[in-house]
Each structure stands twice: as structure tokens, then as C-alpha cells.
N, C-alpha and C positions, 0 to 999 in steps of 0.2 A: 671588168666589163667585158659581156659579152655585145662582140659588134652589131646593132641594132642590125644594118643589113643582111646579120647572117638569120639571126633568128626570124625576117622578112622572107628571106627564103625559104627556112621551113616551114612556118605556117601557112606559107602561096603554095607551097609545090607538094611538103603531106594536103593540106586541105584538096586540092582538085587532082591527086593520085589517089586520097582513102578516104574523100567526100560521102561519097558513095554506098559505101562501104559505113561508115558511121550512121549516116540518114534510115540506112536499110532498116541499121540495127534498132536506134532510138525507134524508129516511128513501129517498128515490128514492137517493142516492147511497151509503145502508149497504150495500143490496141489492150496486149498482152494484160496490164492494169486492172482490169473488169472480164478477168477471165471467168471468177468467182463466180459474179454477175449472172455470167453471161450460160455459164453452165446450170446455172441456178432455171431458166426460162421453161429447163424440159423438168418445172419439180412442182406438184402439186401444193397449196398448203396444210398445213399437220396440226393435227389435232395438239388445242394448248390443253389439255391431260397433263398427271405427272408422267417421267419416265415408269414405263408397267414391262414395255418390252423384254423377249429373251433374244439378249445380242450372240448369243448361242444355235440357239435355233434359226437367226436369221440367215445368217456365217452360212449353216448348213445350208439352208435355202438356197441361197445366191451363188453357191458352189454345185451342186448337184441341177440346178436352171443351168449352167453353162459350164456343160465340161471339159475341161481341158483348159479351166479356166483357174485360178487362186485370190485370195481375197489380200488384195498385198496393202490396205491401210483401211482406218476408219475415224471419220471425224463429227463428233459428239454438237449433236447442236449445242449451242451456246443460251438459245434463248426458248422460253414458249413459244410454240406457232410458227416455227423452225423445223429441218430435219437433218437426218444422222447422211453421214452421204459413205459413202461406203466404193470403194476402189479397185474396179474387179483388174487382172494383169490376164493374158494370153497369151506366149509365144503367134497368134497362127493372127490373132484378130484386132489386138493390142491393149490400152487399158479404156476402162468407160467407167461408170460414175452409175452408182444406182441409188436413187435416194430412197430414206422410210421414216417412217411415222417412229418417234422413239415412246409415243406410250399406244401404239398398237403392232408397230410391226409392219405394216402394209406398208409395200410400195408405191410411192410414190410419184415415183417417173424415173426416164431412165435417159443417159448423154448418148451413149449408141442410139446410129441412124436421123438423128439430126444435127443437119448444115451445118447447120451454130454453133454447135459443139464441136461438130470438128473441125471448124476453118478458125475458135476459138482454140483448138491440140495443135491445130497446123502450126497457126500463128506462135502459141508462146515454146514448139518443140523450135522453127527456126531460129527466133530468137538467140534458142538458148544455145545450135547447132549448126543454124541451118541449113540442119538433115542432111549435115555430113559426118557423122560425130568419125571419133574423136577429132581431127584434120580441125570438122568444122567447126567447134568451141574452140580453139587454137585460136581463128582468124577473129571469131570476135572476142577473144578478147585480147587481142592484137587493137582487131577497131578501141575498146574500150580504151587501151593506154595512146593509141592515137590521138581519141578525144579528149586527154584529160593535154599532152603535147598541143593541141591547139589554145586549149582552154588558155592555156600558162604562159603560151606565145602571145597569144593576143592580146592578154593584158599588160602583161610589157609593152608591144607595141603602142599599145591605148593611154597609158598612163600617162608617158609625157605629154603636158596640157590636158591632160581627160580633161577638167573644169574650164577649162578655157576658149576650148575647141565645138560646132556647133557636130552633132552624133547627128550622123546619117543612118542607114537602114544595117547597118551592119554591123558596127560598131555599139548603136541602139539597145539590138536583138541579140546579141555575143553579150556586150556587158549584163544585160539583164536576167539571161538565161543564166550566167557564167556559173552561180554558185551549185543551182541544184544539177547543172552535166554537169558538171567535175565530181562531185559528190555520190549522180549516182554511174558517171565511166571509174571511180575510185571500185567503188563497193561493187561493178560488174565485170573490171577486170578479173577481181579476184574472188570471185564464182571458176572461172574456169585456171586461175593460175594456185597449183598449191602453194606452191614460194611462195606469192603474196600476202597471198591468208599468214601462212604461216610467219613470215617478217611482223606481218603488224599483231600478229596474237603474239607477239617478244615485243614486242617494240613496245606494250603497252600494261608489259607485265605480264605475261600471258604464263599458266604454272603447268603443266602434266596435269593437272585434278582440276581445271577445265577446259582444255582442250578437244573439240569438238570431237564427234572418230576417225574422221575424216583423215586428221595432227598428229593420229595415233597407230603403231604396230600392232597387228594381229595380239600380240601377245599384250598390250598393253593395255588393250580395252577387256569391262567385263565380256566373263563365259559364264552359262549352266555348266555345270558340275555333266561329266558323263555318266548320266545313269541309263537305265531303260526307264519308260514308263511314260503316259499321254500328257501332250500340253496341255500350259490350264487355261487355255480358251480364251474367250474375250469377255466376257463378264467375270472372270477373275484378275485381268490383267485390270482391267478396271476400276476393282477393288483395292487390288494390291494398291496400284497408285495412287488414286483417293487418298487410301490411311498413310505414303511414303510423306503426302505432302496436304496434310489439311486442311489450310488455308485455302489451297488453288481451285479450280475446275480443271478436270484432267478433254483437253481439247483432241487428243489425237492419240489411238494408237495405233502402233503398225507388229506383226507381231514375225517373229525368226522365217530365216530364209528356207525350204523343207530338206534344201540339201547342207543345211550348215545344222550338227548333231549338239554343237554348242552357241548358240544363236540364241539371244536373251530377247523377251518383248522391252518395245520400247514406247514407253508413252510421253508424249507431250503434256505436261500441265500448266497450265491458266495464272501468275502465281499477276499478283498486282505492280504495277509496277510491267510487267511484259507491255512490247510495241508488238503485234499482232499475237495472235495464235498461235506463228510456227515460232514464239519465241517464246522460249517458258523455260519452267524447270523441267529436264528432259531424267527419267528414271529409268535403269536398269533392272527389266525382272528375268531370274530366272526363269526358261521355259517350260520347267515341270516340276516345282516348290514356293513358285510365285514368288517366291524369298527373295527383296530389297539388293541388287546385289550393287547399286548407285544412284544420289544422285548430287545431277549437275543444277543450284538455282543460281538464274542469274544476280541476286540479290545479293550472295556471297561471293563472288567474283571479281578477279582482277577489270581492270579496264578493256582488255584487250580477249577474255575470256567473255564480257560482252556485250561487245564486240561483237564476236562469232554465235556466239547466241540468239541476240537482236537482225542478224546479218539483212534472211530476206525481205521484212518487215521494213529494214532503212532502205534496202536499195527498193523497194515496191511502188516504196509513199504507204504501207495500211497503216506505219505510224499516229498519222491522222487523222485518220479517217474518210471520207467522201474528199473533204476540202483535199488535202494532199496528193491524192490519189488522182481529183483532178489537174491540181496544179504540174505534177510528173505528168501528165496526156499533153498541157499545155507546151509544157520545155522539151516536149519529145516532138514535134516539131520543129524548135528551131535550128533544131545543126542541116534541116532542109533549104530554110529560110534562108541561113550562112554560106551552104553553097551556093545556090544561086545571087546573089547580091557581088558573092565572093565571085566568082565567073567571070559575072560583069564589072564588075571592079577592075581583075583584068583583063579581062579583053582593052577595056576601053584605055587601061595606061600599056596594053602593049600596042594601039594605035601610037602615042604619044612616040618623042624621042625619048634616051635613054636619062636624061637630065629632067625631065620633069614629069618621072614615073607619080602615081600617087601611091600615099604608105598608108592601108586600112590602119 
């Protein structure tokens, strides 16, 4: 059995040294959870009429209106009255969103120039890599692993006599938030460390067929045939993805990179059982013929493939709707409470003799 004083030493000093990092990551994540709602403040309501807008004409107009930019993705409205969301990227101006009416194609708003969207984007990026890529992403991943250590060591120290002693604020807050904090810490670290995603995928029975693109070598990924000709376009891509998964709804479409001749169009199709629009059946399409190259359906995946397919929805709490995301926000404040109360306990114990130090 691990000596209790050693666990206490790790819990205390790791918390006092890395606690600020964990607090910053958790607080920024609590805000980033509601970034979609913040961005949609820039969008006027869409009409409730059926979809009739020409997606290719809209994409061409957006590109022409922002020289030097490219249309990086399209998120299609999931219900009547909602807008389509186009992501534009430019090396000089970064990325921004444009909202259009699915029925008319009219622009309903854009996030560029809005301080609320700029702040939300800044916080989301800070949560991901502290605005210091790529080293910042590693630091964030280390913070996630440190939070795992805090949770497990804290539980170990509280467990003897847990139900026989009066809980102070530090113990009560830690135990109440522990399940969500531990879950968020592990899934968050998985975003930053490919080896951790690969280990989880393999441990849960993952196969090459349900591995995400990030875990495959270039030769293992679907590729478009090397042929001349124009791209299929947005409308044809949506139609091909819908035909490949008839019982789903095309939620997101990403075009191939301009400099990748063998790249594919990638569609995310929302299917029954998906925890969020970001997780669903992944359809890879040939960029020139619209031929279906691969369909990864989470309903037919191993547990490891399903976990990585639904990874983002699990980490952000999107799987349970507004209530779970609100719970994620509340729990995101817990590390600040734990840091302050832990520091107070350390200061109190430092004034005492070693024999009477308080054990958290």
C-alpha cells in the first residue's frame, strides 16, 4: 500500500504548484462550453421555410466577398428557424463565422467585428493551447493529467473514515465535483496527447476500421482518386452524404484542403444515439466523383471507436443538453475553491508543530 504521508505530500505540493494552471484551464473551459450560444448572438432569426438556398452560390459569394479567405466548413441548421453556419479562414485575419438563411441564402450576421465572439474565440483558443502552440497544448494536457492526480490522491486521503468525519469545504467540494472533474480531466488530456487517445482506443477494442483520422497514417486514410476535374461542391457533397446514411441528418461538411489533390470531402451525419452534432457517422467522399470512400457509423463501432467519435460531446457536456453543460460550468469553478481552501489549510498547518499538522 502506498504510504499515506507520501500521497499527502504529492497531493499538497502538486496542488500548490500546478493548481493555478488547473484553475485557469477549468475556468476557461467553463466559459468555452457556451461559445456556440455566444456566437449566435450575432445571428438574426432565420425563416421557417424549407431549405431552398443554393449552397454553392452562397459559398462562392462568401469567398468573393472576403478575398484571400477560404470556406473551411459548413454546419447545417438542425431545425426550422435556425441558420446555417459557415466558417471562413484567412491567414491574415484568422477565422470567423457567417450565418445564412437556409431558405433564402440571405446573410443573417457574422461574428467578425463583435467583441463577444472575439472574446469567446480567444478564451476557447486559450483553453486549448494557452495561445502558445504547440507547447501550450502540451502544458494543457499536463494540467489535465495533474487534475487526475489531484482527484485520485484526494479520494485516497479522504477515504479512511469518510463517512465518520465532518466534511469541511475542501473535502466536500472535492468529493462533490470529483466524478465530473475526473471525467473532464481524462477526456481533456486525450485531446492533447495522441498516445492517450490511441491507448484508450486500443484498450476498448478499437480497430483500424473505426479509428479516427488523427490516429491513422496517411496511407491508411481514404483518398480521392488522382484525376483532373472540378470539386463536387457543397450541394453534391451534402446529397452524397445523405444518401450514404439515409436515416441520418447531414450536420457538418468540410471540404478538402486546397493543396491536397487526394483529399476528401468529409461529412458528419447526425444519427440516432449521437451525443452531439459533432459526433455521428463520418462519411468520406471523393472530391471529384462524390463516390463514398468510407462510412464510420458509431452504431457499428467498437467501444473505443465510439468513445473517440463522441469525444467532443462527452468532454463539453453537450451529450445532456443545457443542463449538463450548466453542471460542467458549476464544476469548472470547483478547482478555484479547492485551490483557495487547500492553500488555507496548508497555511494553518504550517503554523503548527509537525506532529499536529492537519491532513486534508
